[in-house]
C-alpha positions in Angstrom: 7.0 0.1 17.3 8.2 1.3 13.9 6.6 4.5 12.4 4.9 4.1 9.1 2.0 2.6 7.3 1.3 -0.8 5.8 -0.9 -0.4 2.7 -3.4 -3.1 1.8 -6.4 -3.2 -0.6 -9.8 -4.6 -0.8 -8.7 -6.2 -4.0 -5.9 -6.1 -6.6 -5.8 -3.1 -8.9 -7.3 -0.6 -6.5 -4.3 1.7 -6.7 -2.3 0.8 -3.6 0.9 2.1 -5.2 -0.5 5.5 -5.9 -1.7 5.8 -2.3 1.6 4.5 -0.9 3.3 7.2 -3.0 0.9 9.8 -1.9 1.5 9.0 1.8 5.2 9.1 1.3 4.8 12.6 -0.2 2.4 13.5 2.7 5.2 12.6 5.2 7.7 14.8 3.3 5.1 17.6 3.3 4.8 17.3 7.0 8.6 17.4 7.5 9.4 13.7 7.9 11.8 11.8 5.7 10.0 8.7 4.4 10.9 5.6 2.4 8.9 3.2 0.4 9.0 -0.6 0.3 7.1 -3.3 -1.6 8.3 -6.6 -0.1 7.0 -8.8 -3.0 6.0 -7.8 -6.5 4.7 -10.1 -9.2 4.1 -9.5 -12.9 7.5 -7.8 -13.2 8.9 -7.1 -16.7 12.1 -8.8 -17.8 15.1 -7.0 -19.3 17.6 -9.7 -20.2 18.2 -11.6 -16.9 16.9 -8.8 -14.7 13.4 -8.4 -13.5 12.1 -4.8 -13.2 9.5 -4.2 -10.5 7.4 -1.3 -11.8 5.6 -0.5 -8.5 8.8 -0.7 -6.5 10.7 1.4 -9.0 8.0 4.1 -8.7 8.2 4.1 -4.9 12.0 4.4 -5.1 11.6 7.4 -7.5 8.9 9.2 -5.5 10.8 8.6 -2.2 14.0 9.8 -3.7 15.8 6.8 -2.3 19.3 5.8 -3.1 19.0 2.2 -2.0 19.3 -0.6 -4.5 15.9 -1.8 -5.8 16.4 -5.3 -4.4 16.2 -3.8 -0.9 13.0 -1.9 -1.7 11.6 -5.0 -3.4 13.3 -8.1 -1.9 11.3 -10.5 -4.1 10.5 -10.0 -7.7 8.6 -12.5 -9.9 7.7 -12.5 -13.6 4.5 -14.5 -13.3 1.4 -12.2 -12.8 0.1 -14.5 -10.1 -0.2 -14.6 -6.3 3.2 -14.6 -4.7 2.7 -18.2 -3.5 1.9 -19.4 -7.0 4.6 -17.3 -8.7 7.3 -18.5 -6.2 6.3 -22.1 -6.8 6.5 -21.7 -10.6 9.8 -19.8 -10.5 11.5 -21.8 -7.8 12.2 -18.9 -5.4 11.1 -19.4 -1.8 9.8 -16.3 0.0 11.5 -15.9 3.4 9.6 -13.4 5.7 12.8 -13.1 7.9 14.7 -11.8 4.9 12.0 -9.3 4.2 12.2 -8.0 7.8 16.0 -7.9 7.6 15.8 -5.6 4.6 13.1 -3.5 6.3 15.3 -3.1 9.4 18.1 -1.9 7.2 15.8 0.8 5.7 14.7 1.9 9.2 18.3 2.8 10.0 18.1 5.7 7.4 14.5 6.8 7.4 12.1 8.1 10.0 9.0 6.7 8.4 8.2 3.8 6.1 5.3 3.2 3.8 5.1 -0.5 3.0 2.9 -1.7 0.1 1.4 -5.1 0.4 0.3 -7.2 -2.6 -3.4 -7.6 -3.3 -5.6 -8.0 -0.2 -5.1 -9.4 3.3 -5.7 -13.0 2.3 -3.4 -13.1 -0.7 -1.0 -16.0 0.1 2.8 -15.5 0.0 3.4 -19.1 0.9 1.5 -21.9 2.4 0.1 -20.8 5.8 1.5 -17.2 5.4 -0.7 -14.4 4.0 -0.4 -10.7 3.5 -2.2 -10.4 6.9 0.7 -12.2 8.6 3.2 -9.9 6.8 1.3 -6.9 8.0 1.4 -8.2 11.6 5.1 -8.9 11.3 5.8 -5.3 10.2 3.7 -4.0 13.1 2.7 -0.9 11.2 -0.8 0.8 11.2 -2.7 -0.4 8.2 -4.3 1.8 5.6 -6.9 0.1 3.5 -7.3 1.3 -0.1 -10.8 0.7 -1.7 -12.6 1.3 -4.9 -15.3 4.0 -5.3 -17.6 1.8 -7.4 -20.5 -0.5 -6.7 -19.7 -3.3 -4.2 -17.0 -1.3 -2.3 -19.1 -1.0 0.9 -19.1 -4.8 1.3 -15.5 -5.3 0.3 -14.2 -2.4 2.5 -16.2 -3.4 5.6 -15.1 -7.0 5.2 -11.4 -6.0 5.0 -11.5 -3.5 7.8 -13.5 -5.6 10.2 -11.3 -8.7 9.5 -8.1 -6.7 10.1 -9.5 -5.4 13.4 -10.6 -8.8 14.5 -7.1 -10.2 13.7 -5.6 -7.5 16.0 -4.2 -5.1 13.4 -4.2 -1.4 14.0 -6.2 0.1 11.1 -5.4 3.8 10.7 -8.2 4.3 8.2 -9.5 3.9 4.6 -8.7 5.8 1.5 -11.0 5.5 -1.5 -9.0 5.7 -4.7 -10.1 6.4 -8.3 -7.7 4.1 -10.2 -9.9 4.8 -13.3 -11.7 7.9 -14.4 -15.1 8.4 -12.6 -18.1 6.9 -14.4 -20.6 9.3 -12.8 -22.6 6.5 -11.2 -24.9 7.0 -8.2 -22.7 4.4 -6.4 -19.6 6.6 -6.8 -21.6 9.6 -5.6 -22.8 8.0 -2.4 -20.3 5.3 -1.3 -18.0 7.7 0.5 -20.9 9.1 2.6 -22.0 5.5 3.4 -18.6 4.3 4.4 -18.0 7.4 6.5 -21.1 6.5 8.5 -20.4 2.7 8.7 -16.7 2.4 9.1 -15.3 1.8 12.7 -12.1 3.7 11.5 -11.6 7.1 9.8 -12.2 7.6 6.1 -9.0 9.5 5.5 -10.1 10.8 2.1 -11.0 10.2 -1.5 -8.2 10.4 -4.0 -9.2 11.4 -7.5 -8.1 9.8 -10.7 -4.7 11.3 -11.7 -3.7 12.0 -15.3 0.0 11.8 -14.4 2.1 10.6 -11.5 4.5 13.5 -11.1 5.5 14.5 -7.6 3.8 17.9 -7.8 0.5 16.3 -9.0 0.6 13.8 -6.2 1.3 16.4 -3.6 -1.6 18.7 -4.8 -4.0 15.7 -4.7 -2.9 14.7 -1.2 -3.1 18.2 0.2 -6.6 18.7 -1.3 -8.2 15.3 -0.7 -6.6 13.6 2.3 -7.0 14.4 6.0 -3.4 15.3 6.8 -4.3 15.5 10.6 -4.9 11.7 10.6 -1.6 11.2 9.0 0.2 13.7 11.2 -1.0 11.8 14.3 0.9 8.7 13.1 4.0 10.6 12.1 4.3 12.0 15.7 3.1 8.9 17.6 
């Protein structure tokens, strides 16, 4: 089995890219050379005839990778939709075998891979093939990224329990502040509730970050995530 993590979310916009970047930096901090990958990215900006994947480009930067961006992000779409809908509109078929080919090429150069999914587990990439299926194909332990706000207990438990029921190895959950805290009672108590209810570890709670510089990420990871949980998967 490959070493790494597959990052999924309880929803879109929960900050999977920040957490993927943080786990890449955690691996480096623990002495392991890691790469990032985002197999499919939608909502990419266009520069002339070229689509620019913002999330994939950030993972490339934070990983200090030299590979071409189309290996890190094999499929880019301009439409800000699910991959299935975007691929139908833009006339590009997503081939899971090609995704795995590119992943296998990355594995030749890196000890550890952090692969960021798109949206949640039941986002469709094509008819009959979901992010859940992609996570299963990668064979990596799954990290679930969730919100700190009201409703996250239900969304997080649904995601984790469904993943486990489908046979995925769930390494744990990271609550991420993708927006500044609102000071609500829900934000104050959700981490405690999830720690008591989850059948997997709560790896930590990542604060809202004012910038995405490497040093900022590393400080936040060191202070807020359980590096021992991460270390176990690095050495497995």
